[in-house]
C-alpha positions as YAML, in Angstrom:
chain: A
units: angstrom
residues:
- id: 1
  name: MET
  ca: [0.00, 0.00, 0.00]
- id: 2
  name: SER
  ca: [1.40, 3.38, -0.96]
- id: 3
  name: GLU
  ca: [1.47, 6.35, 1.38]
- id: 4
  name: LEU
  ca: [-1.52, 7.98, -0.37]
- id: 5
  name: ASP
  ca: [-3.61, 4.82, -0.32]
- id: 6
  name: ARG
  ca: [-3.75, 5.01, 3.46]
- id: 7
  name: ALA
  ca: [-5.90, 8.14, 3.18]
- id: 8
  name: GLY
  ca: [-8.51, 6.17, 1.23]
- id: 9
  name: THR
  ca: [-10.42, 6.97, -1.93]
- id: 10
  name: TYR
  ca: [-13.73, 8.58, -2.84]
- id: 11
  name: ALA
  ca: [-15.98, 8.80, -5.88]
- id: 12
  name: LEU
  ca: [-15.72, 11.88, -8.06]
- id: 13
  name: GLY
  ca: [-18.40, 11.39, -10.66]
- id: 14
  name: ASP
  ca: [-17.65, 8.06, -12.33]
- id: 15
  name: ARG
  ca: [-13.99, 8.22, -11.26]
- id: 16
  name: THR
  ca: [-12.44, 7.03, -8.02]
- id: 17
  name: VAL
  ca: [-9.70, 9.32, -6.72]
- id: 18
  name: LYS
  ca: [-7.32, 9.21, -3.80]
- id: 19
  name: ARG
  ca: [-8.41, 11.62, -1.10]
- id: 20
  name: LEU
  ca: [-5.11, 13.49, -1.10]
- id: 21
  name: GLY
  ca: [-4.56, 15.25, -4.42]
- id: 22
  name: TYR
  ca: [-2.78, 18.32, -5.70]
- id: 23
  name: GLY
  ca: [-3.85, 21.89, -6.51]
- id: 24
  name: ALA
  ca: [-1.93, 23.59, -9.32]
- id: 25
  name: MET
  ca: [-2.80, 27.22, -8.54]
- id: 26
  name: GLN
  ca: [0.56, 28.05, -6.97]
- id: 27
  name: LEU
  ca: [2.43, 27.03, -10.13]
- id: 28
  name: ALA
  ca: [1.56, 30.35, -11.77]
- id: 29
  name: GLY
  ca: [3.43, 33.55, -10.98]
- id: 30
  name: PRO
  ca: [2.89, 35.84, -7.97]
- id: 31
  name: GLY
  ca: [-0.80, 36.52, -7.35]
- id: 32
  name: VAL
  ca: [-1.61, 33.52, -9.60]
- id: 33
  name: PHE
  ca: [-0.72, 35.76, -12.53]
- id: 34
  name: GLY
  ca: [1.85, 35.30, -15.26]
- id: 35
  name: PRO
  ca: [4.42, 32.53, -15.63]
- id: 36
  name: PRO
  ca: [6.35, 30.91, -12.77]
- id: 37
  name: LYS
  ca: [9.87, 32.04, -11.97]
- id: 38
  name: ASP
  ca: [11.00, 28.43, -12.37]
- id: 39
  name: PRO
  ca: [9.03, 26.59, -15.11]
- id: 40
  name: ALA
  ca: [11.26, 23.53, -14.85]
- id: 41
  name: GLY
  ca: [10.62, 23.39, -11.12]
- id: 42
  name: ALA
  ca: [6.86, 23.59, -11.71]
- id: 43
  name: ILE
  ca: [7.01, 20.69, -14.15]
- id: 44
  name: ALA
  ca: [9.08, 18.70, -11.66]
- id: 45
  name: VAL
  ca: [6.41, 19.20, -8.97]
- id: 46
  name: LEU
  ca: [3.64, 17.95, -11.27]
- id: 47
  name: ARG
  ca: [5.63, 14.88, -12.29]
- id: 48
  name: GLU
  ca: [6.56, 14.14, -8.68]
- id: 49
  name: ALA
  ca: [2.90, 14.38, -7.65]
- id: 50
  name: VAL
  ca: [1.81, 11.80, -10.21]
- id: 51
  name: ALA
  ca: [4.85, 9.60, -9.52]
- id: 52
  name: SER
  ca: [3.86, 9.67, -5.83]
- id: 53
  name: GLY
  ca: [0.40, 8.33, -6.67]
- id: 54
  name: VAL
  ca: [-1.67, 11.53, -6.93]
- id: 55
  name: ASN
  ca: [-4.56, 10.96, -9.36]
- id: 56
  name: HIS
  ca: [-6.60, 14.13, -8.71]
- id: 57
  name: ILE
  ca: [-5.24, 17.47, -9.90]
- id: 58
  name: ASP
  ca: [-7.16, 20.72, -9.53]
- id: 59
  name: THR
  ca: [-6.56, 23.59, -11.95]
- id: 60
  name: SER
  ca: [-8.21, 26.35, -13.98]
- id: 61
  name: ASP
  ca: [-7.45, 28.14, -17.21]
- id: 62
  name: PHE
  ca: [-7.83, 31.46, -15.36]
- id: 63
  name: TYR
  ca: [-4.75, 30.59, -13.28]
- id: 64
  name: GLY
  ca: [-2.09, 32.62, -15.05]
- id: 65
  name: PRO
  ca: [-4.26, 32.82, -17.15]
- id: 66
  name: HIS
  ca: [-3.53, 29.66, -19.17]
- id: 67
  name: VAL
  ca: [-0.25, 29.06, -17.30]
- id: 68
  name: THR
  ca: [-1.09, 26.10, -15.05]
- id: 69
  name: ASN
  ca: [-2.98, 24.17, -17.72]
- id: 70
  name: GLN
  ca: [-0.12, 24.58, -20.18]
- id: 71
  name: LEU
  ca: [2.34, 23.39, -17.53]
- id: 72
  name: ILE
  ca: [0.14, 20.37, -16.75]
- id: 73
  name: ARG
  ca: [0.01, 19.47, -20.43]
- id: 74
  name: GLU
  ca: [3.77, 19.84, -20.86]
- id: 75
  name: ALA
  ca: [4.53, 17.82, -17.74]
- id: 76
  name: LEU
  ca: [1.98, 15.02, -17.94]
- id: 77
  name: HIS
  ca: [0.44, 14.65, -21.42]
- id: 78
  name: PRO
  ca: [-0.45, 11.99, -22.51]
- id: 79
  name: TYR
  ca: [-2.17, 11.62, -19.17]
- id: 80
  name: PRO
  ca: [-2.25, 8.43, -17.09]
- id: 81
  name: ASP
  ca: [-5.57, 6.60, -17.44]
- id: 82
  name: ASP
  ca: [-6.41, 7.03, -13.76]
- id: 83
  name: LEU
  ca: [-5.65, 10.77, -13.58]
- id: 84
  name: THR
  ca: [-8.67, 13.01, -13.01]
- id: 85
  name: ILE
  ca: [-8.14, 16.69, -13.83]
- id: 86
  name: VAL
  ca: [-10.71, 19.06, -12.35]
- id: 87
  name: THR
  ca: [-10.92, 22.59, -13.69]
- id: 88
  name: LYS
  ca: [-13.19, 25.57, -13.13]
- id: 89
  name: ILE
  ca: [-14.83, 28.36, -15.07]
- id: 90
  name: GLY
  ca: [-16.82, 31.48, -14.18]
- id: 91
  name: ALA
  ca: [-14.01, 34.00, -13.69]
- id: 92
  name: SER
  ca: [-11.51, 35.84, -15.85]
- id: 93
  name: ARG
  ca: [-8.38, 37.85, -15.12]
- id: 94
  name: GLY
  ca: [-7.94, 41.51, -15.89]
- id: 95
  name: ALA
  ca: [-4.70, 42.96, -17.22]
- id: 96
  name: ASP
  ca: [-4.14, 44.26, -13.67]
- id: 97
  name: ALA
  ca: [-4.41, 40.66, -12.31]
- id: 98
  name: SER
  ca: [-7.94, 41.35, -10.97]
- id: 99
  name: TRP
  ca: [-10.47, 38.50, -10.65]
- id: 100
  name: ASN
  ca: [-13.66, 39.26, -12.57]
- id: 101
  name: PRO
  ca: [-16.96, 37.42, -13.07]
- id: 102
  name: ALA
  ca: [-17.31, 35.73, -16.46]
- id: 103
  name: PHE
  ca: [-20.81, 34.26, -16.52]
- id: 104
  name: SER
  ca: [-22.18, 34.98, -19.99]
- id: 105
  name: ALA
  ca: [-22.83, 32.15, -22.44]
- id: 106
  name: GLU
  ca: [-19.90, 33.36, -24.53]
- id: 107
  name: ASP
  ca: [-17.61, 33.60, -21.48]
- id: 108
  name: LEU
  ca: [-18.44, 30.12, -20.23]
- id: 109
  name: THR
  ca: [-18.28, 28.48, -23.64]
- id: 110
  name: CYS
  ca: [-14.92, 30.09, -24.41]
- id: 111
  name: ALA
  ca: [-13.63, 29.04, -20.99]
- id: 112
  name: VAL
  ca: [-14.51, 25.39, -21.61]
- id: 113
  name: HIS
  ca: [-12.78, 25.48, -24.99]
- id: 114
  name: ASP
  ca: [-9.74, 27.23, -23.49]
- id: 115
  name: ASN
  ca: [-9.44, 24.49, -20.89]
- id: 116
  name: LEU
  ca: [-9.82, 21.77, -23.52]
- id: 117
  name: ARG
  ca: [-7.17, 23.32, -25.76]
- id: 118
  name: ASN
  ca: [-4.60, 24.12, -23.08]
- id: 119
  name: LEU
  ca: [-4.96, 20.77, -21.32]
- id: 120
  name: GLY
  ca: [-4.91, 18.94, -24.65]
- id: 121
  name: VAL
  ca: [-8.05, 16.88, -24.12]
- id: 122
  name: ASP
  ca: [-11.31, 16.27, -25.98]
- id: 123
  name: VAL
  ca: [-13.50, 16.28, -22.88]
- id: 124
  name: LEU
  ca: [-13.02, 17.75, -19.40]
- id: 125
  name: ASP
  ca: [-13.35, 15.27, -16.49]
- id: 126
  name: VAL
  ca: [-14.97, 17.71, -14.05]
- id: 127
  name: VAL
  ca: [-15.74, 21.42, -14.43]
- id: 128
  name: ASN
  ca: [-16.57, 23.47, -11.35]
- id: 129
  name: LEU
  ca: [-18.71, 26.54, -11.91]
- id: 130
  name: ARG
  ca: [-17.05, 29.22, -9.78]
- id: 131
  name: ILE
  ca: [-19.70, 31.65, -8.50]
- id: 132
  name: MET
  ca: [-18.43, 35.23, -8.38]
- id: 133
  name: PHE
  ca: [-21.26, 37.22, -6.79]
- id: 134
  name: ASP
  ca: [-18.65, 38.12, -4.16]
- id: 135
  name: VAL
  ca: [-14.99, 37.42, -4.93]
- id: 136
  name: HIS
  ca: [-14.22, 37.07, -1.21]
- id: 137
  name: GLY
  ca: [-16.68, 34.29, -0.42]
- id: 138
  name: PRO
  ca: [-20.11, 32.77, -1.08]
- id: 139
  name: ALA
  ca: [-23.02, 35.20, -1.55]
- id: 140
  name: GLU
  ca: [-26.65, 34.36, -2.20]
- id: 141
  name: GLY
  ca: [-28.19, 34.66, -5.66]
- id: 142
  name: SER
  ca: [-29.57, 32.37, -8.34]
- id: 143
  name: ILE
  ca: [-27.03, 30.31, -10.29]
- id: 144
  name: GLU
  ca: [-29.59, 28.97, -12.75]
- id: 145
  name: ALA
  ca: [-28.45, 30.97, -15.79]
- id: 146
  name: PRO
  ca: [-24.74, 30.08, -15.81]
- id: 147
  name: LEU
  ca: [-25.29, 26.52, -14.61]
- id: 148
  name: THR
  ca: [-27.82, 25.90, -17.39]
- id: 149
  name: ILE
  ca: [-25.16, 26.97, -19.89]
- id: 150
  name: LEU
  ca: [-22.60, 24.60, -18.36]
- id: 151
  name: ALA
  ca: [-25.16, 21.77, -18.35]
- id: 152
  name: ASP
  ca: [-25.69, 22.38, -22.08]
- id: 153
  name: LEU
  ca: [-21.94, 22.12, -22.68]
- id: 154
  name: GLN
  ca: [-22.08, 18.83, -20.77]
- id: 155
  name: ARG
  ca: [-24.85, 17.58, -23.07]
- id: 156
  name: GLN
  ca: [-22.64, 18.49, -26.03]
- id: 157
  name: GLY
  ca: [-20.04, 16.03, -24.71]
- id: 158
  name: LEU
  ca: [-17.41, 18.60, -23.75]
- id: 159
  name: VAL
  ca: [-17.76, 18.09, -19.98]
- id: 160
  name: ARG
  ca: [-18.24, 14.79, -18.12]
- id: 161
  name: HIS
  ca: [-19.19, 16.05, -14.68]
- id: 162
  name: ILE
  ca: [-20.18, 19.33, -13.05]
- id: 163
  name: GLY
  ca: [-19.24, 20.77, -9.68]
- id: 164
  name: LEU
  ca: [-19.82, 24.07, -7.90]
- id: 165
  name: SER
  ca: [-17.35, 26.43, -6.24]
- id: 166
  name: ASN
  ca: [-17.73, 29.34, -3.81]
- id: 167
  name: VAL
  ca: [-21.39, 28.55, -3.17]
- id: 168
  name: THR
  ca: [-23.97, 28.58, -0.39]
- id: 169
  name: ALA
  ca: [-26.06, 25.60, 0.69]
- id: 170
  name: ALA
  ca: [-29.08, 27.16, -1.06]
- id: 171
  name: GLN
  ca: [-27.10, 27.39, -4.31]
- id: 172
  name: VAL
  ca: [-26.08, 23.74, -4.00]
- id: 173
  name: ALA
  ca: [-29.75, 22.81, -3.68]
- id: 174
  name: GLU
  ca: [-30.65, 24.97, -6.68]
- id: 175
  name: GLY
  ca: [-27.78, 23.45, -8.65]
- id: 176
  name: ARG
  ca: [-29.00, 19.93, -7.99]
- id: 177
  name: SER
  ca: [-32.35, 20.81, -9.58]
- id: 178
  name: ILE
  ca: [-30.53, 21.72, -12.81]
- id: 179
  name: ALA
  ca: [-27.69, 19.18, -13.11]
- id: 180
  name: GLU
  ca: [-26.01, 16.37, -11.21]
- id: 181
  name: ILE
  ca: [-23.44, 17.99, -8.91]
- id: 182
  name: VAL
  ca: [-20.47, 15.69, -8.16]
- id: 183
  name: CYS
  ca: [-18.47, 18.03, -5.92]
- id: 184
  name: VAL
  ca: [-18.52, 21.32, -4.05]
- id: 185
  name: GLN
  ca: [-15.34, 23.36, -3.68]
- id: 186
  name: ASN
  ca: [-15.41, 26.02, -0.98]
- id: 187
  name: ALA
  ca: [-12.97, 27.62, 1.43]
- id: 188
  name: TYR
  ca: [-12.72, 25.41, 4.51]
- id: 189
  name: ASN
  ca: [-10.01, 24.49, 6.98]
- id: 190
  name: LEU
  ca: [-9.31, 23.92, 10.66]
- id: 191
  name: ALA
  ca: [-10.08, 27.56, 11.49]
- id: 192
  name: LEU
  ca: [-12.67, 28.37, 8.79]
- id: 193
  name: ARG
  ca: [-15.65, 26.18, 9.62]
- id: 194
  name: ALA
  ca: [-18.71, 27.96, 8.19]
- id: 195
  name: ASP
  ca: [-19.43, 24.94, 5.96]
- id: 196
  name: ASP
  ca: [-19.61, 22.34, 8.75]
- id: 197
  name: ALA
  ca: [-23.29, 21.60, 8.11]
- id: 198
  name: LEU
  ca: [-22.81, 21.56, 4.33]
- id: 199
  name: VAL
  ca: [-19.95, 19.06, 4.64]
- id: 200
  name: GLU
  ca: [-22.27, 16.72, 6.57]
- id: 201
  name: GLU
  ca: [-25.14, 17.21, 4.13]
- id: 202
  name: LEU
  ca: [-22.93, 16.40, 1.15]
- id: 203
  name: ALA
  ca: [-21.41, 13.38, 2.91]
- id: 204
  name: ALA
  ca: [-24.92, 11.98, 3.43]
- id: 205
  name: ALA
  ca: [-25.59, 12.47, -0.28]
- id: 206
  name: GLY
  ca: [-22.30, 10.84, -1.35]
- id: 207
  name: THR
  ca: [-21.03, 14.10, -2.85]
- id: 208
  name: ALA
  ca: [-17.38, 15.12, -2.61]
- id: 209
  name: TYR
  ca: [-16.43, 18.27, -0.71]
- id: 210
  name: VAL
  ca: [-13.12, 19.81, -1.78]
- id: 211
  name: PRO
  ca: [-11.77, 22.53, 0.54]
- id: 212
  name: PHE
  ca: [-9.71, 25.18, -1.13]
- id: 213
  name: PHE
  ca: [-7.21, 26.96, 1.10]
- id: 214
  name: PRO
  ca: [-6.99, 23.82, 3.31]
- id: 215
  name: LEU
  ca: [-3.90, 25.37, 4.87]
- id: 216
  name: GLY
  ca: [-5.22, 28.93, 4.99]
- id: 217
  name: GLY
  ca: [-4.28, 30.05, 1.46]
- id: 218
  name: PHE
  ca: [-2.75, 33.50, 1.23]
- id: 219
  name: SER
  ca: [-2.91, 33.77, 5.06]
- id: 220
  name: PRO
  ca: [-1.45, 30.48, 6.32]
- id: 221
  name: LEU
  ca: [-3.01, 28.90, 9.39]
- id: 222
  name: GLN
  ca: [-1.40, 30.02, 12.62]
- id: 223
  name: SER
  ca: [-2.40, 28.57, 15.98]
- id: 224
  name: THR
  ca: [-0.50, 27.84, 19.16]
- id: 225
  name: THR
  ca: [-2.73, 24.79, 19.66]
- id: 226
  name: LEU
  ca: [-1.95, 23.51, 16.16]
- id: 227
  name: SER
  ca: [1.79, 24.05, 16.68]
- id: 228
  name: ALA
  ca: [1.72, 22.30, 20.06]
- id: 229
  name: VAL
  ca: [-0.16, 19.30, 18.66]
- id: 230
  name: ALA
  ca: [2.26, 19.06, 15.74]
- id: 231
  name: GLU
  ca: [5.24, 19.10, 18.07]
- id: 232
  name: ARG
  ca: [3.74, 16.32, 20.21]
- id: 233
  name: LEU
  ca: [3.08, 14.17, 17.14]
- id: 234
  name: GLY
  ca: [6.45, 14.83, 15.49]
- id: 235
  name: ALA
  ca: [4.75, 16.38, 12.48]
- id: 236
  name: THR
  ca: [4.49, 19.83, 10.91]
- id: 237
  name: PRO
  ca: [1.48, 22.06, 11.63]
- id: 238
  name: MET
  ca: [0.42, 21.81, 7.99]
- id: 239
  name: GLN
  ca: [0.52, 18.00, 8.08]
- id: 240
  name: VAL
  ca: [-1.70, 18.05, 11.17]
- id: 241
  name: ALA
  ca: [-4.13, 20.47, 9.51]
- id: 242
  name: LEU
  ca: [-4.41, 18.19, 6.47]
- id: 243
  name: ALA
  ca: [-4.75, 15.05, 8.59]
- id: 244
  name: TRP
  ca: [-7.57, 16.74, 10.54]
- id: 245
  name: LEU
  ca: [-9.44, 17.39, 7.30]
- id: 246
  name: LEU
  ca: [-8.97, 13.81, 6.12]
- id: 247
  name: ARG
  ca: [-10.52, 12.52, 9.32]
- id: 248
  name: ARG
  ca: [-13.15, 15.28, 9.55]
- id: 249
  name: ALA
  ca: [-15.45, 13.60, 6.97]
- id: 250
  name: PRO
  ca: [-15.04, 10.75, 4.46]
- id: 251
  name: ASN
  ca: [-16.16, 12.87, 1.49]
- id: 252
  name: ILE
  ca: [-13.43, 15.50, 1.92]
- id: 253
  name: LEU
  ca: [-10.88, 15.49, -0.91]
- id: 254
  name: LEU
  ca: [-7.73, 17.54, -0.39]
- id: 255
  name: ILE
  ca: [-5.88, 19.55, -3.03]
- id: 256
  name: PRO
  ca: [-3.06, 21.35, -1.20]
- id: 257
  name: GLY
  ca: [-0.89, 23.31, -3.60]
- id: 258
  name: THR
  ca: [2.80, 24.07, -3.66]
- id: 259
  name: SER
  ca: [5.54, 24.92, -6.13]
- id: 260
  name: SER
  ca: [8.15, 22.97, -4.14]
- id: 261
  name: VAL
  ca: [8.87, 19.24, -4.47]
- id: 262
  name: ALA
  ca: [9.97, 19.11, -0.82]
- id: 263
  name: HIS
  ca: [6.76, 20.79, 0.34]
- id: 264
  name: LEU
  ca: [4.73, 18.46, -1.89]
- id: 265
  name: ARG
  ca: [6.28, 15.43, -0.20]
- id: 266
  name: GLU
  ca: [5.58, 16.97, 3.20]
- id: 267
  name: ASN
  ca: [1.92, 17.49, 2.30]
- id: 268
  name: LEU
  ca: [1.48, 13.98, 0.94]
- id: 269
  name: ALA
  ca: [2.99, 12.50, 4.10]
- id: 270
  name: ALA
  ca: [-0.10, 13.77, 5.96]
- id: 271
  name: ALA
  ca: [-1.84, 10.63, 4.66]
- id: 272
  name: ASP
  ca: [0.24, 8.64, 7.15]
- id: 273
  name: LEU
  ca: [-0.65, 10.78, 10.17]
- id: 274
  name: ALA
  ca: [-3.34, 9.25, 12.38]
- id: 275
  name: LEU
  ca: [-5.00, 11.68, 14.78]
- id: 276
  name: PRO
  ca: [-6.55, 10.16, 17.93]
- id: 277
  name: ASP
  ca: [-9.97, 11.27, 19.17]
- id: 278
  name: ASP
  ca: [-8.64, 13.58, 21.86]
- id: 279
  name: VAL
  ca: [-6.43, 15.40, 19.35]
- id: 280
  name: MET
  ca: [-9.35, 15.77, 16.92]
- id: 281
  name: ALA
  ca: [-11.40, 17.35, 19.73]
- id: 282
  name: GLU
  ca: [-8.54, 19.64, 20.74]
- id: 283
  name: LEU
  ca: [-8.04, 20.82, 17.16]
- id: 284
  name: ALA
  ca: [-11.78, 21.31, 16.62]
- id: 285
  name: ARG
  ca: [-11.75, 23.96, 19.33]
- id: 286
  name: ILE
  ca: [-9.55, 26.15, 17.08]
- id: 287
  name: GLY
  ca: [-12.44, 26.60, 14.67]
- id: 288
  name: MET
  ca: [-14.95, 27.13, 17.47]
- id: 289
  name: ALA
  ca: [-12.81, 29.90, 18.95]
- id: 290
  name: THR
  ca: [-12.23, 31.49, 15.53]
- id: 291
  name: ASN
  ca: [-15.91, 31.46, 14.60]
- id: 292
  name: ALA
  ca: [-16.94, 32.80, 18.00]
- id: 293
  name: GLY
  ca: [-14.61, 35.77, 17.60]
...
C-alpha cells in the first residue's frame, strides 16, 4: 500500500480518486498571474505528484491565465488513465491581475474550450462553476443561468461532470435541480468552519467536498494549539491540519498546492498521520474559537 492509499479513496463522478490530491494554482506567478519564476521546477512538482500516486489534480485556465494548464500538459500529457483533472470556469483575469466574473454564455463556452485546448483533451473530467457574486466568499443569488449553460456544454459532450465552487447551501440545492453535482469546492479548513453543516449534508448524499485553502491560502493557518499538537506528534502544523481534514469527513478530498517538491512530499505524508480522538477534539476547538470571535 502506498502512502496515499492510506488516506482512502472517494468517488468523483464516475472516477475514483485518492483523497489526497494536488492543486496547481501556486504554479503560476505571484498573485496567480503570469508565468512561474521556475518553469522547470513547476514541471518537476507535477511529475513528482503523479509519480507519488496523486490521481486528482485541480486547476483552472484562469490561473495565469492559461499558465497552469499549459504546464500540466507539458509535464503530464499523454495523461495516465487514472488521472482526473478538475478545472473551473466562471471568472476571468484583468490585465491588472484582478479577478472578474465571467458568466455569460460566450464567457463560459470560451472558458470550456480554453481548458480543452490548453490541457490537450477532448472532454473535461470535471468542471466546477465558480460563483463570483462576491470574490471574497459565497453570496446568495440564483445560479440557474450560468449553470444551465454549463449543463448544455455537458450535453454536447465537452464536460463529463459538473461541480460548484464558492457557493452557499441554497445554491447547491438549486444546482441539484438543474444538473447532477459531483463536488462542491469552498474555502474550509481547521479555522474556517462555516461549511460544517454543508460538509455533513454532502457526505450523506455521497457528494465530494473539496476545501480550497486547506492550509489557509494566502494567510497560512497560525495557531499555538496547532503548533503544540504538531510538536507532540512529530509532524508539521500543515501535516496536522491536512490530517484533521482527512478525518473530519469521508467525502473530503484535499488539493493542497505548492511549487516545491519538498513541500509536496511533506503534504502527501499527511496521509500517514493518524490523529486520535482527543487530538481531533482539541483541534476542533480552534475553529470554534475562531468562529466565536
